[in-house]
C-alpha positions in Angstrom: -56.4 48.3 3.0 -57.2 44.8 1.9 -54.7 45.1 -0.9 -52.0 46.1 1.5 -52.8 43.1 3.8 -52.8 40.8 0.8 -49.4 42.3 -0.3 -47.9 41.8 3.2 -49.2 38.3 3.4 -47.7 37.4 0.0 -44.4 39.0 1.0 -44.3 37.0 4.3 -45.1 33.8 2.4 -42.4 34.5 -0.1 -39.8 35.1 2.6 -40.9 31.9 4.4 -40.7 29.9 1.2 -37.2 31.3 0.5 -36.1 30.5 4.0 -37.4 26.9 3.7 -35.8 26.5 0.3 -32.5 27.7 1.7 -32.7 25.2 4.6 -33.6 22.4 2.2 -30.7 23.3 -0.2 -28.4 23.4 2.8 -29.4 20.0 3.9 -29.0 18.6 0.4 -25.6 20.2 0.1 -24.4 18.8 3.4 -25.6 15.3 2.5 -23.9 15.6 -0.9 -20.6 16.7 0.6 -20.9 13.9 3.2 -21.5 11.4 0.4 -18.6 12.7 -1.6 -16.3 12.8 1.4 -17.3 9.2 2.3 -16.6 8.1 -1.3 -13.3 9.9 -1.4 -12.4 8.2 1.9 -12.9 4.9 0.3 -10.8 6.0 -2.7 -8.1 7.0 -0.1 -8.5 3.6 1.6 -5.1 2.5 0.3 -3.5 5.3 2.4 -3.4 5.7 6.1 -5.1 8.8 7.6 -2.9 11.9 7.4 -2.9 12.2 11.2 -1.3 8.8 11.4 1.6 9.7 9.0 4.8 11.7 9.1 6.0 13.4 6.0 9.4 14.5 4.5 9.7 17.1 1.8 13.4 16.8 1.4 15.1 15.6 -1.8 13.3 14.3 -4.9 10.7 12.4 -3.0 8.5 15.4 -2.1 5.4 13.3 -1.1 7.4 10.7 0.9 5.5 9.6 4.0 5.7 7.0 6.8 3.4 5.7 9.6 3.8 7.7 12.8 5.9 5.8 15.3 4.6 4.3 18.5 1.0 4.5 17.6 -1.9 2.0 17.3 -4.0 2.9 14.3 -7.5 1.7 13.4 -8.6 1.5 9.8 -12.4 1.5 9.7 -14.1 0.8 6.3 -17.8 0.6 5.7 -17.2 -2.5 3.5 -15.4 -4.4 6.2 -17.2 -6.4 8.9 -14.4 -5.7 11.4 -12.0 -2.8 12.2 -8.3 -3.8 11.5 -5.7 -2.4 13.9 -2.1 -1.7 13.1 0.6 -1.5 15.8 3.3 0.8 14.6 6.5 0.3 16.5 9.1 2.9 17.6 10.8 2.7 14.1 7.6 3.5 12.2 7.1 -0.2 11.1 3.9 -2.2 11.2 5.2 -4.7 13.6 4.3 -6.7 16.7 7.8 -6.0 18.1 10.6 -3.5 18.2 13.9 -4.8 16.7 17.4 -3.8 17.8 19.5 -2.5 14.9 22.4 -4.6 16.2 21.7 -8.1 15.0 22.1 -10.6 17.8 24.3 -13.7 17.3 22.4 -16.6 15.9 19.6 -14.4 14.3 18.8 -14.8 10.6 17.2 -11.4 9.6 14.9 -10.9 6.7 13.5 -7.5 5.6 10.4 -7.3 3.5 9.8 -4.3 1.2 6.7 -3.3 -0.8 3.4 -1.5 -0.7 0.0 -2.2 1.0 0.2 -5.9 0.2 3.4 -6.1 2.3 2.2 -3.6 4.9 -0.9 -5.6 5.4 -3.7 -3.2 4.6 -7.1 -4.1 6.2 -5.8 -6.9 8.3 -4.5 -6.8 11.9 -0.7 -6.5 12.3 -0.4 -10.0 13.5 -2.2 -11.3 10.4 -0.1 -9.8 7.6 2.1 -12.1 5.6 5.4 -11.0 7.1 4.3 -11.9 10.6 2.9 -15.2 9.4 6.2 -15.9 7.6 8.2 -15.1 10.8 6.1 -17.5 12.7 6.5 -20.3 10.1 10.3 -19.9 10.1 10.5 -19.9 13.9 8.4 -23.0 14.2 11.0 -25.0 12.3 14.0 -26.6 13.8 17.2 -25.0 12.5 20.7 -25.8 13.6 22.1 -22.8 11.7 19.9 -20.1 13.3 18.6 -19.6 16.7 15.9 -17.3 15.6 14.4 -15.7 12.5 13.3 -12.0 12.4 11.2 -10.8 9.5 11.1 -7.0 9.6 8.3 -5.3 7.6 9.1 -2.1 5.8 6.0 -2.1 3.6 3.8 1.0 3.4 0.5 1.6 1.7 0.7 3.4 -1.6 4.5 3.1 -2.1 6.1 3.0 -5.5 9.6 1.7 -6.2 11.2 5.1 -5.5 9.6 5.3 -2.0 10.4 1.6 -1.3 14.1 2.5 -1.9 13.9 5.6 0.4 12.1 3.6 3.1 15.0 1.0 3.0 17.5 3.8 3.1 15.9 5.5 6.1 14.8 2.4 8.0 16.2 -0.8 6.6 19.9 -0.4 6.1 20.8 -0.3 9.8 19.2 -3.7 10.4 21.9 -5.4 8.2 19.5 -8.0 6.7 20.6 -11.5 5.6 17.9 -11.5 2.9 15.5 -8.9 1.4 12.1 -10.0 0.0 10.1 -7.7 -2.3 6.5 -8.8 -2.9 6.1 -7.3 -6.3 2.9 -5.6 -7.2 2.7 -4.5 -10.9 1.5 -1.1 -9.7 4.9 -0.5 -8.1 6.6 -0.7 -11.4 4.3 1.5 -13.4 4.0 4.5 -11.1 6.3 7.2 -9.8 4.5 9.0 -6.9 6.3 12.3 -7.3 5.1 12.5 -10.9 1.6 11.1 -10.3 0.2 12.3 -7.0 -0.9 15.8 -8.0 -2.8 14.4 -10.9 -4.4 11.7 -8.8 -5.6 14.3 -6.3 -7.1 16.5 -9.1 -9.0 13.5 -10.4 -10.2 12.7 -6.9 -11.5 16.2 -6.5 -13.5 16.0 -9.7 -15.1 12.6 -9.0 -18.9 12.4 -8.7 -20.1 10.3 -5.7 -22.7 8.5 -7.7 -20.1 7.5 -10.3 -17.8 6.3 -7.5 -20.5 4.1 -6.1 -21.1 2.5 -9.5 -17.4 1.8 -9.8 -17.3 0.3 -6.3 -20.2 -2.0 -7.1 -18.0 -3.4 -9.8 -15.1 -3.9 -7.3 -13.1 -0.9 -8.4 -12.2 1.1 -5.3 -9.3 3.1 -6.6 -10.4 4.6 -9.9 -8.5 7.9 -9.3 -5.2 6.0 -8.9 -6.0 3.8 -11.9 -6.7 6.8 -14.2 -3.7 8.8 -13.0 -1.5 5.8 -13.6 -2.8 5.3 -17.2 -2.3 9.0 -17.9 1.2 8.9 -16.5 2.2 5.9 -18.7 0.6 7.5 -21.8 2.5 10.8 -21.1 5.9 9.4 -20.4 5.7 6.2 -22.4 6.2 2.7 -21.0 9.9 2.5 -22.0 10.7 5.8 -20.2 8.8 4.7 -17.1 10.7 1.4 -16.9 14.0 3.3 -17.4 13.1 5.4 -14.3 12.4 2.2 -12.4 15.8 0.8 -13.5 17.5 3.8 -11.9 15.6 3.3 -8.7 16.8 -0.4 -8.7 20.3 0.7 -9.2 19.9 3.1 -6.3 18.8 0.2 -4.2 21.9 -1.8 -5.2 24.1 0.9 -3.8 22.4 0.4 -0.4 22.2 -3.4 -0.3 24.3 -6.0 -2.1 23.1 -9.1 -0.3 20.7 -11.9 -1.3 17.3 -10.7 -2.6 14.1 -12.4 -3.5 11.5 -11.0 -5.9 8.2 -12.7 -5.2 5.3 -12.5 -7.7 1.8 -13.7 -7.9 1.3 -16.0 -10.9 -0.7 -13.3 -12.7 1.3 -10.4 -11.4 4.0 -9.7 -14.0 4.2 -8.9 -17.7 7.1 -9.4 -20.1 8.4 -5.9 -19.5 8.6 -6.4 -15.8 10.2 -9.8 -16.3 12.9 -8.2 -18.5 13.5 -5.3 -16.1 14.1 -7.6 -13.1 16.0 -10.2 -15.1 18.4 -7.5 -16.3 18.7 -6.2 -12.8 19.5 -9.7 -11.5 22.2 -10.2 -14.0 23.8 -6.9 -13.0 23.8 -7.6 -9.2 26.8 -9.3 -7.8 24.8 -11.0 -5.1 22.4 -13.8 -5.5 19.1 -12.7 -6.8 16.1 -15.0 -7.0 12.8 -14.5 -8.8 9.8 -16.6 -7.6 6.5 -16.5 -9.6 4.6 -19.1 -7.7 2.2 -17.3 -5.4 -1.3 -18.2 -6.5 -3.8 -15.7 -7.8 -5.6 -14.8 -4.6 -8.9 -14.4 -6.6 -8.8 -18.1 -7.4 -8.3 -19.2 -3.8 -10.9 -16.8 -2.3 -8.1 -14.9 -0.6 -9.1 -11.3 -1.3 -11.1 -8.6 0.3 -13.8 -6.7 -1.7 -11.3 -4.0 -2.8 -8.7 -6.5 -4.0 -6.3 -6.6 -1.1 -5.4 -9.9 0.5 -7.6 -11.2 3.3 -6.3 -12.9 6.4 -6.4 -16.1 4.5 -4.7 -14.5 1.5 -1.8 -13.4 3.7 -1.5 -17.0 5.0 -1.4 -18.1 1.3 1.4 -15.6 0.5 3.4 -16.6 3.6 3.0 -20.3 3.0 4.2 -20.1 -0.6 7.2 -17.8 0.2 8.1 -20.1 3.1 7.9 -23.2 0.9 10.1 -21.5 -1.7 12.7 -20.5 0.9 12.7 -24.1 2.3 13.3 -25.6 -1.1 16.0 -23.2 -2.2 19.4 -21.9 -1.3 18.0 -18.9 0.7 17.2 -21.0 3.8 20.2 -21.4 6.1 19.1 -24.6 7.7 19.7 -27.1 4.9 
C-alpha cells in the first residue's frame, strides 16, 4: 500500500514537473519569437509597414510597391526618441500638399526621385529635404517664376528599376521642368526583383542576438547588405551596371528634360561615375552631376541607422539649393 502511494506521488510530481517545464519553455519560446520579430522589424525599418503599402505584380517589377494614398503613417522605432509621421497624399506621395497634374502658369516644377533618403525615412514629412528645398526656393524673389513646386517621388527601399517605374506611374503626368535624383550607391548595385527573395531568406535565418550585436555597431540592415553582396558576386559588377544602364535608357524614353544627379561627397565610385557620365553624354537634354553634398557623418547629420536626421535633410536641401542658384538650372538668373 505504501509503495502504491509512493508511486502515485512520484507520478503526480512527474506530471507537475512536465507541466511546469512546458509552461517555462512556452514562455521562453514566446520571448524568443518576440525578440526575433522585434529585431526583424528593425531590419525592415527601411520599409514601410505592409498595411501602409499598395503592391503591383504586373510586368517585370513583381515586388513593386508604393505608399497607400490618403493616409497618415507613423513609423515608431525603439532607437528613436520621437515617432515620425508621414502624410501620404492622394497620389501616394510623401507630401504636405496635393499637386494638380496640369501645371499652372508661372510654376517651375521639380520632381525628386530616389529611395529612403529622398522619401525622408524617420523624419516628419515637412522635414525631408524635398520640402525644405521647396521652401528655400519659394523664399527667393524670382521674376521668372511665381512659385516653385518640388514633388517627392522617393520611396523607401527603391532601386533604380523601381525609381523608373515610380516616375512612369506617378511622375510623367506632372510634366516637370527639372528632375533631381539624390543618388545613393545602393540604388546602383541592386535590382529588387533579383534580390528580394534572397534578402527575405537571410532575414528568416537571422539570430536575434547576432542582430543586436550588429546594431550595436551601427549596422541595422545586415540582411540587405548580405543579399546585395551575394547579388553582385553572382552576376558580376559589369553585368549589374549593364542592367542599370538599361533602366536609365528606359527613363530617357519617359523624360528628356533637364536632370540633376546629386551625390554625397563620399557616395560614388569610379564605376558609378562612368555609368552616369556615359548616360549624360547620350542624353540630348542638359544633364548635370553635382558631387558636393557633405558626408553627413562628418556634420553630425545622421540618425543611428545611417539615414539623414532633420539637420541632415537641411544640409542636403541647402547644398542642392546653392547648386541650383549658382548654375543654369535656376530660372531666376
